[in-house]
ROVO-185946 format. One record per residue: x, y, z of N, C-alpha, C, CB in turn; chain; residue in three letters; residue number from 1. Coordinates in Angstrom, 2 decimals. Glycine has a CB too. Layout:
% residues N
PT      nu      nv      nw     cau     cav     caw      cu      cv      cw     cbu     cbv     cbw chain resn resi
PT       X       Y       Z       X       Y       Z       X       Y       Z       X       Y       Z     A  ALA  NUM
...
% end
This chain:
% residues 126
PT      nu      nv      nw     cau     cav     caw      cu      cv      cw     cbu     cbv     cbw chain resn resi
PT    4.28  113.28  -33.47    2.95  112.67  -33.39    2.74  111.76  -34.60    1.84  113.75  -33.32     A  GLN    1
PT    2.17  110.59  -34.35    1.84  109.64  -35.40    0.35  109.33  -35.31    2.69  108.33  -35.29     A  VAL    2
PT   -0.34  109.41  -36.42   -1.75  109.06  -36.47   -1.88  107.70  -37.15   -2.58  110.15  -37.22     A  GLN    3
PT   -2.68  106.83  -36.56   -2.85  105.47  -37.07   -4.31  105.19  -37.36   -2.29  104.43  -36.07     A  LEU    4
PT   -4.58  104.59  -38.50   -5.96  104.25  -38.87   -5.98  102.80  -39.34   -6.50  105.21  -39.99     A  VAL    5
PT   -6.77  101.98  -38.65   -6.93  100.58  -39.02   -8.08  100.42  -40.01   -7.16   99.71  -37.77     A  GLU    6
PT   -7.97   99.41  -40.85   -9.05   99.06  -41.77   -8.93   97.59  -42.12   -9.01   99.93  -43.04     A  SER    7
PT   -9.97   97.05  -42.74   -9.94   95.68  -43.21  -10.72   94.69  -42.37   -8.55   95.24  -43.28     A  GLY    8
PT  -11.25   95.14  -41.26  -12.04   94.24  -40.43  -13.37   93.90  -41.08  -12.28   94.86  -39.07     A  GLY    9
PT  -14.09   92.96  -40.47  -15.38   92.58  -41.00  -15.85   91.27  -40.42  -15.32   92.50  -42.51     A  GLY   10
PT  -16.88   90.71  -41.05  -17.46   89.44  -40.64  -16.99   88.36  -41.59  -19.01   89.52  -40.61     A  LEU   11
PT  -16.48   87.26  -41.04  -15.98   86.16  -41.85  -16.33   84.84  -41.16  -14.45   86.29  -42.08     A  VAL   12
PT  -16.49   83.80  -41.95  -16.75   82.48  -41.39  -15.47   81.86  -40.86  -17.41   81.57  -42.43     A  GLN   13
PT  -15.62   80.97  -39.92  -14.46   80.23  -39.40  -13.73   79.55  -40.55  -14.90   79.18  -38.35     A  ALA   14
PT  -12.40   79.63  -40.50  -11.58   79.08  -41.56  -11.24   80.09  -42.64  -12.27   77.92  -42.18     A  GLY   15
PT  -11.89   81.22  -42.62  -11.66   82.26  -43.62  -10.45   83.12  -43.31  -12.86   83.11  -43.75     A  GLY   16
PT  -10.27   84.15  -44.15   -9.10   85.03  -44.02   -9.53   86.49  -44.10   -8.07   84.72  -45.11     A  SER   17
PT   -8.73   87.32  -43.47   -8.86   88.77  -43.58   -7.45   89.36  -43.56   -9.74   89.37  -42.43     A  LEU   18
PT   -7.30   90.53  -44.17   -6.06   91.26  -44.05   -6.37   92.65  -43.48   -5.33   91.37  -45.42     A  ARG   19
PT   -5.81   92.92  -42.34   -5.97   94.21  -41.71   -4.83   95.13  -42.15   -6.00   94.08  -40.17     A  LEU   20
PT   -5.15   96.41  -42.27   -4.14   97.42  -42.60   -4.09   98.48  -41.50   -4.45   98.07  -43.97     A  SER   21
PT   -2.91   98.98  -41.27   -2.70  100.08  -40.32   -1.96  101.17  -41.10   -1.89   99.62  -39.02     A  CYS   22
PT   -2.66  102.22  -41.45   -2.07  103.31  -42.22   -1.63  104.42  -41.28   -3.07  103.85  -43.26     A  ALA   23
PT   -0.41  104.89  -41.48    0.16  105.90  -40.59    0.39  107.21  -41.31    1.48  105.40  -40.00     A  ALA   24
PT    0.26  108.29  -40.58    0.60  109.61  -41.09    1.26  110.39  -39.97   -0.67  110.36  -41.62     A  SER   25
PT    1.94  111.45  -40.35    2.64  112.24  -39.34    4.14  112.09  -39.51    2.23  111.81  -37.94     A  GLY   26
PT    4.81  111.67  -38.47    6.26  111.56  -38.51    6.72  110.38  -39.35    6.81  111.43  -37.10     A  ARG   27
PT    8.02  110.29  -39.57    8.59  109.27  -40.44    8.24  107.88  -39.92   10.10  109.44  -40.54     A  THR   28
PT    7.42  107.21  -40.66    6.89  105.92  -40.22    7.97  104.88  -40.04    5.87  105.41  -41.21     A  PHE   29
PT    9.01  104.94  -40.83   10.07  103.93  -40.75   10.90  104.03  -39.46   10.99  104.06  -41.95     A  SER   30
PT   10.65  105.03  -38.63   11.31  105.15  -37.33   10.57  104.43  -36.22   11.45  106.59  -36.96     A  ASN   31
PT    9.42  103.80  -36.55    8.54  103.27  -35.52    8.32  101.77  -35.65    7.23  103.98  -35.57     A  TYR   32
PT    8.45  101.09  -34.53    7.97   99.71  -34.44    6.46   99.74  -34.29    8.64   98.95  -33.23     A  ALA   33
PT    5.80   98.72  -34.80    4.34   98.67  -34.77    3.87   97.33  -34.21    3.75   98.89  -36.18     A  VAL   34
PT    2.86   97.40  -33.40    2.26   96.19  -32.86    0.77   96.13  -33.15    2.49   96.12  -31.36     A  GLY   35
PT    0.27   94.92  -33.22   -1.18   94.68  -33.29   -1.61   94.06  -31.96   -1.55   93.74  -34.51     A  TRP   36
PT   -2.72   94.56  -31.44   -3.32   94.05  -30.23   -4.81   93.82  -30.51   -3.12   95.03  -29.03     A  PHE   37
PT   -5.44   93.04  -29.65   -6.88   92.83  -29.81   -7.55   92.78  -28.45   -7.16   91.55  -30.59     A  ARG   38
PT   -8.82   93.14  -28.46   -9.59   93.13  -27.24  -10.98   92.58  -27.50   -9.67   94.53  -26.63     A  GLN   39
PT  -11.26   91.45  -26.87  -12.58   90.84  -26.95  -13.46   91.38  -25.82  -12.48   89.29  -26.88     A  ALA   40
PT  -14.77   91.30  -25.96  -15.66   91.81  -24.91  -15.37   91.17  -23.57  -17.12   91.58  -25.30     A  PRO   41
PT  -15.22   92.00  -22.55  -15.00   91.50  -21.21  -13.58   91.01  -20.93  -15.93   90.41  -20.95     A  GLY   42
PT  -12.69   91.19  -21.88  -11.31   90.73  -21.71  -10.34   91.89  -21.84  -10.98   89.65  -22.74     A  LYS   43
PT   -9.13   91.66  -21.35   -8.09   92.67  -21.48   -7.54   92.69  -22.90   -6.96   92.41  -20.47     A  GLU   44
PT   -6.99   93.82  -23.26   -6.33   93.93  -24.56   -5.07   93.07  -24.55   -5.99   95.42  -24.88     A  ARG   45
PT   -4.92   92.25  -25.59   -3.80   91.33  -25.63   -2.96   91.49  -26.89   -4.30   89.91  -25.54     A  GLU   46
PT   -1.71   91.14  -26.75   -0.75   91.21  -27.85   -1.07   90.18  -28.93    0.68   90.99  -27.33     A  PHE   47
PT   -0.93   90.60  -30.18   -1.11   89.69  -31.31    0.19   89.52  -32.09   -2.22   90.21  -32.23     A  VAL   48
PT    0.79   90.63  -32.51    2.01   90.57  -33.31    2.69   91.93  -33.29    1.71   90.12  -34.78     A  ALA   49
PT    3.99   91.93  -33.59    4.74   93.18  -33.65    5.84   93.05  -34.69    5.33   93.54  -32.27     A  ALA   50
PT    6.23   94.21  -35.24    7.27   94.24  -36.25    8.15   95.45  -35.98    6.67   94.28  -37.69     A  ILE   51
PT    9.47   95.25  -36.14   10.40   96.34  -35.91   10.30   97.39  -37.01   11.83   95.81  -35.82     A  SER   52
PT   10.92   98.52  -36.79   10.82   99.61  -37.76   11.40   99.22  -39.11   11.53  100.85  -37.23     A  ARG   53
PT   12.38   98.33  -39.11   13.02   97.89  -40.35   12.28   96.74  -41.00   14.44   97.49  -40.08     A  SER   54
PT   11.45   96.06  -40.23   10.82   94.84  -40.71   11.68   93.60  -40.51   10.50   94.98  -42.16     A  GLY   55
PT   12.89   93.79  -39.98   13.81   92.66  -39.82   13.43   91.75  -38.67   15.22   93.18  -39.61     A  ALA   56
PT   12.69   92.26  -37.70   12.29   91.47  -36.54   10.77   91.44  -36.43   12.92   92.05  -35.24     A  SER   57
PT   10.24   90.24  -36.23    8.79   90.07  -36.11    8.50   89.09  -34.99    8.16   89.58  -37.45     A  ARG   58
PT    7.44   89.34  -34.27    7.01   88.44  -33.21    5.50   88.24  -33.29    7.42   88.98  -31.83     A  ASN   59
PT    5.07   87.03  -32.97    3.65   86.71  -32.96    3.30   86.00  -31.67    3.27   85.86  -34.18     A  HIS   60
PT    2.10   86.26  -31.17    1.63   85.54  -30.00    1.47   84.06  -30.33    0.30   86.14  -29.50     A  ALA   61
PT    1.64   83.22  -29.32    1.53   81.78  -29.54    0.16   81.41  -30.12    1.76   81.02  -28.22     A  ASP   62
PT   -0.86   82.12  -29.71   -2.22   81.78  -30.13   -2.47   82.02  -31.62   -3.22   82.58  -29.32     A  SER   63
PT   -1.60   82.81  -32.26   -1.81   83.12  -33.68   -0.65   82.64  -34.56   -2.01   84.62  -33.87     A  VAL   64
PT    0.40   82.14  -33.96    1.55   81.67  -34.73    1.14   80.59  -35.71    2.66   81.13  -33.80     A  THR   65
PT    1.56   80.77  -36.96    1.21   79.82  -38.01   -0.08   80.18  -38.74    1.09   78.45  -37.43     A  GLY   66
PT   -0.83   81.11  -38.17   -2.09   81.54  -38.81   -2.05   83.02  -39.21   -3.27   81.30  -37.87     A  ARG   67
PT   -1.43   83.86  -38.40   -1.35   85.29  -38.67    0.08   85.65  -39.05   -1.82   86.12  -37.44     A  PHE   68
PT    0.21   86.70  -39.85    1.53   87.18  -40.24    1.53   88.69  -40.34    1.97   86.54  -41.57     A  SER   69
PT    2.48   89.33  -39.67    2.61   90.78  -39.73    3.67   91.16  -40.76    2.97   91.35  -38.34     A  ILE   70
PT    3.43   92.25  -41.46    4.40   92.75  -42.44    4.23   94.27  -42.54    4.22   92.06  -43.84     A  SER   71
PT    5.17   94.90  -43.21    5.06   96.35  -43.37    5.60   96.80  -44.72    5.81   97.06  -42.25     A  ARG   72
PT    5.10   97.95  -45.15    5.53   98.60  -46.39    5.85  100.04  -46.01    4.42   98.51  -47.53     A  ASP   73
PT    7.09  100.32  -45.72    7.46  101.66  -45.26    7.29  102.71  -46.36    8.90  101.67  -44.77     A  ASN   74
PT    7.40  102.31  -47.60    7.21  103.26  -48.70    5.78  103.80  -48.72    7.54  102.60  -50.05     A  ALA   75
PT    4.84  102.98  -48.25    3.44  103.37  -48.23    2.91  103.59  -46.82    2.62  102.34  -48.92     A  ASN   76
PT    3.81  103.63  -45.84    3.43  103.93  -44.45    2.32  103.03  -43.93    3.00  105.39  -44.34     A  ASN   77
PT    2.44  101.74  -44.21    1.38  100.81  -43.84    1.96   99.53  -43.25    0.50  100.48  -45.05     A  THR   78
PT    1.29   99.04  -42.22    1.58   97.73  -41.64    0.35   96.85  -41.84    1.95   97.84  -40.11     A  VAL   79
PT    0.60   95.59  -42.14   -0.49   94.66  -42.42   -0.51   93.52  -41.40   -0.35   94.09  -43.85     A  TYR   80
PT   -1.68   92.96  -41.21   -1.82   91.73  -40.44   -2.66   90.77  -41.28   -2.48   91.99  -39.02     A  LEU   81
PT   -1.99   89.79  -41.86   -2.69   88.77  -42.63   -3.17   87.70  -41.67   -1.77   88.16  -43.74     A  GLN   82
PT   -4.47   87.45  -41.68   -5.08   86.51  -40.74   -5.73   85.38  -41.54   -6.11   87.21  -39.81     A  MET   83
PT   -5.21   84.19  -41.37   -5.74   83.00  -42.05   -6.28   82.02  -41.03   -4.65   82.34  -42.92     A  ASN   84
PT   -7.07   81.07  -41.50   -7.63   80.02  -40.63   -8.27   80.63  -39.39   -6.54   79.02  -40.22     A  SER   85
PT   -9.08   81.62  -39.59   -9.68   82.34  -38.47  -10.62   81.45  -37.67  -10.42   83.57  -38.97     A  LEU   86
PT  -10.64   81.71  -36.36  -11.46   80.96  -35.43  -12.42   81.92  -34.71  -10.58   80.19  -34.40     A  LYS   87
PT  -13.52   81.41  -34.21  -14.45   82.30  -33.46  -13.76   83.03  -32.31  -15.62   81.48  -32.91     A  PRO   88
PT  -12.77   82.41  -31.70  -12.07   83.05  -30.59  -11.16   84.19  -31.03  -11.26   82.03  -29.84     A  GLU   89
PT  -11.01   84.39  -32.33  -10.27   85.55  -32.83  -11.15   86.79  -32.89   -9.71   85.24  -34.22     A  ASP   90
PT  -12.43   86.64  -32.61  -13.34   87.77  -32.63  -12.93   88.81  -31.60  -14.78   87.31  -32.37     A  THR   91
PT  -12.75   90.04  -32.05  -12.27   91.11  -31.17  -12.18   92.40  -31.97  -10.89   90.76  -30.54     A  ALA   92
PT  -11.94   93.48  -31.25  -11.52   94.71  -31.90  -10.00   94.67  -32.00  -12.02   95.99  -31.12     A  ILE   93
PT   -9.48   94.92  -33.17   -8.04   94.88  -33.40   -7.49   96.30  -33.51   -7.72   94.06  -34.69     A  TYR   94
PT   -6.43   96.54  -32.76   -5.80   97.85  -32.71   -4.35   97.75  -33.17   -5.87   98.43  -31.29     A  TYR   95
PT   -3.90   98.77  -33.89   -2.47   98.87  -34.13   -1.91  100.00  -33.26   -2.17   99.13  -35.65     A  CYS   96
PT   -0.63   99.88  -32.96    0.03  100.82  -32.08    1.47  101.01  -32.54   -0.02  100.34  -30.61     A  ALA   97
PT    2.04  102.17  -32.25    3.39  102.47  -32.72    4.25  103.05  -31.60    3.35  103.45  -33.89     A  ALA   98
PT    5.54  102.76  -31.68    6.50  103.33  -30.75    7.85  103.45  -31.46    6.63  102.45  -29.47     A  THR   99
PT    8.62  104.46  -31.09    9.94  104.59  -31.68   10.84  103.50  -31.11   10.54  106.01  -31.41     A  SER  100
PT   11.82  103.07  -31.89   12.69  102.01  -31.42   13.86  101.78  -32.35   11.91  100.74  -31.25     A  GLY  101
PT   14.75  100.90  -31.95   15.94  100.59  -32.74   15.59   99.66  -33.89   17.02   99.95  -31.86     A  SER  102
PT   16.58   99.34  -34.66   16.41   98.58  -35.91   15.64   97.28  -35.70   17.76   98.28  -36.52     A  TYR  103
PT   15.93   96.56  -34.59   15.32   95.26  -34.36   14.27   95.27  -33.25   16.39   94.25  -34.03     A  TYR  104
PT   13.95   96.43  -32.72   13.10   96.50  -31.53   11.65   96.16  -31.82   13.18   97.88  -30.94     A  TYR  105
PT   11.09   95.26  -30.99    9.66   95.03  -30.95    9.29   94.85  -29.48    9.24   93.79  -31.82     A  THR  106
PT    8.01   94.88  -29.19    7.57   94.68  -27.82    6.16   94.10  -27.80    7.62   95.98  -27.03     A  SER  107
PT    5.92   93.11  -26.91    4.56   92.58  -26.74    3.77   93.32  -25.66    4.63   91.11  -26.40     A  PRO  108
PT    4.37   94.36  -25.09    3.75   95.05  -23.97    2.97   96.28  -24.42    4.80   95.45  -22.95     A  SER  109
PT    1.72   96.38  -23.97    0.91   97.55  -24.33    1.55   98.86  -23.89   -0.46   97.43  -23.72     A  ARG  110
PT    2.18   98.82  -22.75    2.74  100.05  -22.18    3.94  100.57  -22.97    3.14   99.82  -20.74     A  SER  111
PT    4.48   99.76  -23.86    5.62  100.21  -24.67    5.21  101.15  -25.80    6.34   99.01  -25.25     A  SER  112
PT    3.94  101.18  -26.12    3.48  101.89  -27.31    2.88  103.26  -26.96    2.44  101.05  -28.06     A  TYR  113
PT    3.25  104.25  -27.77    2.85  105.62  -27.50    1.62  106.06  -28.29    3.98  106.54  -27.80     A  ASP  114
PT    1.42  105.46  -29.44    0.35  105.90  -30.33   -0.54  104.71  -30.67    0.93  106.54  -31.63     A  TYR  115
PT   -1.83  104.97  -30.69   -2.82  103.91  -30.93   -3.85  104.38  -31.95   -3.51  103.49  -29.61     A  TRP  116
PT   -4.33  103.42  -32.74   -5.45  103.69  -33.62   -6.77  103.47  -32.89   -5.38  102.82  -34.85     A  GLY  117
PT   -7.88  103.66  -33.62   -9.21  103.54  -33.04   -9.74  102.11  -33.07  -10.17  104.45  -33.76     A  GLN  118
PT   -9.12  101.25  -33.84   -9.51   99.85  -33.87  -10.44   99.51  -35.03  -10.18   99.48  -32.59     A  GLY  119
PT  -10.44   98.23  -35.38  -11.34   97.71  -36.40  -11.91   96.38  -35.91  -10.59   97.53  -37.77     A  THR  120
PT  -13.20   96.19  -36.09  -13.87   95.00  -35.56  -13.67   93.80  -36.48  -15.37   95.28  -35.38     A  GLN  121
PT  -13.29   92.69  -35.89  -13.22   91.42  -36.60  -14.17   90.46  -35.90  -11.74   90.85  -36.63     A  VAL  122
PT  -15.09   89.89  -36.68  -16.05   88.93  -36.14  -15.96   87.65  -36.96  -17.50   89.51  -36.16     A  THR  123
PT  -15.72   86.54  -36.27  -15.60   85.24  -36.92  -16.78   84.38  -36.47  -14.22   84.55  -36.58     A  VAL  124
PT  -17.59   83.98  -37.41  -18.76   83.16  -37.09  -18.42   81.68  -37.21  -19.93   83.52  -38.01     A  SER  125
PT  -19.08   80.89  -36.39  -18.81   79.43  -36.39  -19.71   78.69  -37.36  -19.00   78.85  -34.98     A  SER  126
% end
């Protein structure tokens, strides 16, 4: 079992930055790939970014490429999502999720992930 807790959300103006954190506890965190997803009101939960258990492989959704960056610190059991040049359309609840996988494994699919956090709200004002 892996427990995930997101933090770092808040209210920011368009063009601003936030860094989200996903802190894990439980089993060995370095065995798990982690993904970030987001869900805006009335919309389905969508993929944002993912990182392999080693950190060697990273993927970002087209909508955030060049603005968001995922990273991890296995020594501190934490995955980060650095969000720059934020837009009002980035407003959503952001969730992190974890799944066991190989050295380079990542996935943009919600169904690939076994463990989910409770989410953190990000609101971008225009």
